[in-house]
C-alpha positions, 0 to 999 in steps of 0.5 A: 832504719835497722835491718829487720829479722822478720822472715829470716830463717834461724838455726832452729827453722833450718834445722827443722827443714833439714831434718824433715828432708833427711827423714824423707830421703831415708838417711835414718836407714843408714845404720841398716845399710851399714850393718853388714860392715859391723861397727860402722853401723854404730857411728852412722847415727852420730856422724849423720847428726853432726852433718845435719847440724852443720848443714843447719848452721850453714843455711842459717848463716846464708839466711842472715847474710844473703838478704836479697835471696827470697826466703822461699827459695832458701827453704827450697834450696835447703830441702833440695840440698839435704835430700841430695846429700842423704841420697849421695851418702846412701849412694842413690842416683839423683836427678833434678828438673829445670823448667826454665831456659835459665837454671834456677838458683836452687838447682844451681846449688846441686846441679853438679852433684846430680846424675841427670838434669832434665831440662824443659828447654835448651839451657841458655845460662848457668848450665852444669859443668858437665853438659852431657848430663842434660836431657831435653825432656820438655815440660809436662803438660796439663791434660787439657793442653795435651788434648789440644796438641797441634790444634788447627790454626784458622787464619783471620779472614779479610774483614773477619773477627780478630781473636786476641788473648791477653793474660799476665799471670798473678804477678804480671796482669796489672801492666797488661791491664794498663798497656794493652787496652790503651794500645787497642783504643789507638787502633783504626776504627775498622780494626777495633770493630773486628777485635774480639778480646779475651783478657785476664785482669786483676779483680780490681782492674776489671771494671776500669778495663771493661769501660775502656773497651766499651768506650772504644766499641771493642768486644771483650770477655774479661775475667780474673781467672779462666779455667779453660785457658788452653781452649782460649789459647787454641781459639785465638789468632794472637796471644799477648802474655808473659813468658813463664815456662808453662806459658811458653810450653803451652804456646808451643804445644798448641801452636800459637803466635805470641807477643811475649813480655817477660816479667820485669824483676823476675829472678835472674831475668829467667823469662827473657830466655824463655821468650827468646826460644819462640822469637828465634824460631820466628814463632813470635815477638819478644818485647821488654816491658820497658819498651812497650808503650800503648803507641808502640804496641798499637803500631805492632798490632797493625802490622801483625794483623795486616799479614794473616799469612804470616800469623799462620806461618808463625803458629806452625813455627811455634808447634814445630819446636814443641817437645812431645811426651815430656811426662813419658821422657821424665819417667824414662829418666827415672827408670834409666837411673834406677836401672843404672844404680 
């Protein structure tokens, strides 16, 4: 079958992206900026126009040759590149934010040209050549999470309720709906009767998962979306989730132990290093989905719930590595750049 051009970015599309970004970055102010230099002001526009076309053609070529790179990523990279080009031409200071432990592809294209890279986590892979430009700021948190910063962890009591929170995000909920219920049904009866499961499921999986838990006499609250997920996280004894940047940051902020299952196929496997941050801090467990079966998860949960004091310790370890005041630190990065300009 011949390769399809559907969804590819052509020259006109990339030109539109570049021109839009250039306008947003203020390159049309170049003539004014260069006016004190006399005739240089007259040639600023033609040079800028040629530069825009060159960038557009280059990005169109990339779009046609690098088919494995998602188109949205290309658009983001294009917009980021043209803004930084314009800012550098105008001699404005520049910075980028990286929310994962692995530097994303769009950021990799520009990280060696910016003044500062604000990082949510220590960079595990693809760091810039000059590592001194990395500033650990943490990930900015939702107000609902900030309000639960370091929330008290109440250990499971002997014979008491075991509160388990399970979610997988929009891309990862299906596997959670298949593996976790099957694992919980394999637990001893005395554990099943103590469980209180809160689980996010895809709408098409809700009834199937609900029936599995009902047959196993496991109490559950199943929804396709939880508007109060931070509160559910704070109320839980254990979390089973993917290891996106936001999830990991919130587990740290609230301080909850977790079994983290990185999303298979994530670009550059960027969720595994995020999970490793908690695992290495002894705040949780990282399990590859390929190694996660109902039987292995059931065995793992029996061991975890048998040691409630260890859960308390891991909750404290999770919060100990949280980076506070991320929004303020990002604001400081911007203010320092402006002052140094």
